[in-house]
N, C-alpha and C positions, 0 to 999 in steps of 0.2 A: 231793280231796286227793292230793298227790304221793305216790307209793309208792317207797321205796328199793329199788334193785335189787341183790340180793346178788351179789358178785363173788368169793366164795371167800376164802381166807386172804390177809391182807396180806403183802407182802414185808417181813419183819422186818429191822431194821437189823443190819448185820453184827456178830456177836459179842455181841448183846444180846437176851436173852429176859426173860420174867417181867415184873414191874412196871416196871422201868427201860426195857425194850424197848417196853412199852406206852406209856410217857410219851413216848419219842422218836417212836414211831409217830403218836401223837395230835398232837404238835407238827408233824410232817410234814404231817398232814392239814389242820390249822387252826392257824395261828400269826399273831400272838402270843397266848398264853394265860396266865392267872394260875394260881397254885397252886389256888385255889378252883375254877376252871373245870375244871382237870384232875382234881381230886378227884371232882367231880360226874360227869364223863363216864366216868371209869375205875372208879368205885365204891371209891375209896380214902378214908381219913380225910385231913383237911387236913394233919395232922402228917406222915402217910406221904408225901403228895404233896410237901410241902416238903423232906422228907428225901431223897427220890429226886432232886428237882431240885438240891439242894445237892451231892449226890454227882456228878451229871452235870455240874454246873458245875465242880467240882474237876477232873474228867476233861477239861474243855475242850470238852464236847459241846453245852452249852446256854449261852446268855447272856441277859441281861435288860436292859430299859430301864424307867425310871420313867415311868409314864403317868398323866395326870390323866383320870379317867373320872367326870365329874360333880363333885359336891361332896365335900369330905373330902380326906384325905391321898392322895397318889399311890399307885398300885399297881405291883407288880413284874410286868411282862409278859414272859414267857419265849418265846424262839425258839431254833431250832437255830443253832449256830455253824457256820462253814464245815466244821469237822471233823465235826460232827454230820451235816451234809448229806452228807458224803462216805461215811457209813456205808450209805447207801441205794444200790440197784443202779445201776451205771454200766457197762452191758453192753459190755465190750471197747472202751471209749472211746479209750484211748490207741492201741491197735493199729489200730482203725478209722480214727482220724485220720491215722496214719502211712500206711496203705494209700491213703486218699483223696488225700493230698498227693502220693504217688508217681504215682497215676493222673493227677492234674492236671499234673504235670511231663511225663509221657510222652504223654498223650492229650488234655489240656485239661480245663478245668473242667466242660464239658458232659458228658463221659464220667463224671466223678465223680458229678455230680448224677443222671445216668441210673441209676447203680448204687444210689444211695439210694432213688430212686423205685421201683426194682424190688423192694425189700424190702416195700413196701406192696402191690405187685401179688401177691407170693407169699402175703402174709397174707390178702388178699382171696380168693384161690383156696382157701386152707385153710378159710375161713369159708363159702364159697359153698353147700355142701350144707346146713350147719346153718341158714343164713339163708333158704333158699328157701321162699317162701310163709309165713314166720313173721310173726306180728303184731308191731307196733312194740315192745311191752314185751319180747318175747323177742329181737328184733334188738338192742335197746340192751343187754340183759343179756349176750348172747353177745359183742358187741364189747367191752364193758367187761371181761368175763372174759378175753378173748384179750389185750387190752392189759395187764391185770394180770399175766398169765403172762409177758409180755415185760418186766415190771419197772416199768410205768408207774403202778402203784397206782391204777387207774382205778375209778370208781364212777359210777353213773347214777341219775337220778331221772326219772320220767315223770309229768307232770301232765296235767290235762284238755286243755290247749292245746299246751304245748311241753314238751320234756324238756331235761335237761342231762347232759352227759358231762364229768366232771372227772378230770383226771390230776394226782395229787399229787406225782408224781416224773417227772423227765426223765432217761432213761437215758443220753442222749448230749448233754449241754448244750454241751460244747466243740465238738462236731461241728455242732450246730445254729447256734452262733454263727458258725462258719466257713462253713457252707452253709445259710443260712436257707431255701433252697428245700425242705429236708426238712420244714419246718413247713407249707409250702403243700401239699406232697404228702400230709401227714397229713390236712389238712382235706379235700382232694379224696377221699382214701380213705374217710373217714368218711361223706361225702355219698353216695358210691357204694354202700358196703356197707349203710348204713342206709336208703337210698332216701328221703332227707329233705334239707331245706335245713339247712345247718350254718353257724353263724356263731360265730367265736371271740370270746369276751367277755373273756378274761383270758389272759395269755401270760407264761410264766416268763421268756422272754428279755427282756421289757420290765419286769422287776422284780417281777412278781406271784408269789405263793407257789404258784400252780397254773396249769395250762392248763385253761380251761373253755370248753366249746362249748355254744351253744344249739342244740337240735335240734327242728326243726319238721316233723312228718309231715303229709301231706295229710289232709283230712277223711275220706276213704274208709279210709285206713290206721288212723286213730285209732279208728274205730268198728268195725273188723274184729276 
């Protein structure tokens, strides 16, 4: 059975704590969700979940669609609105975008891409000592924790054959759209620091709610 890998505290949405912060956080991790699903996952009463969703809707932070799920009446499926998404970490995105555009103007696109790739090089160096000789479960945990510290809301699961690394938040979506090379650099970084084959199965830039990687360690690592 796959085991969830703890990654520490989630990055809470800006200015929201308590039950409403938890609702926003859960929607960030898995959306769309119904009020009943949120109530079950967060340990709230159904009325409380509906109340918080209504208040968040009034604030313009959540929105819903009517979905048919099997027989019966349609259900209200909630997701974060663009304003709700904006509450989660966007690490210096506007400043970084401006700096990169300036580099492109002065030195060319390749120089800007090299700067972005260097970020993952520094992160790999920071993790080197912690990951040395560590078994797969600890490697995946350390990388997920490091990415969460950077605002990516990462978590991992390791099963008997393959693992997954999921990022629920992109801290620089506008930068990634302008410089998609940073996504390739991230995949390369993960393969190197995990010492595993890494295959992206979901991508926020392609409209998915998460970036998800399948991680396959070799047989010797899995049994160590």
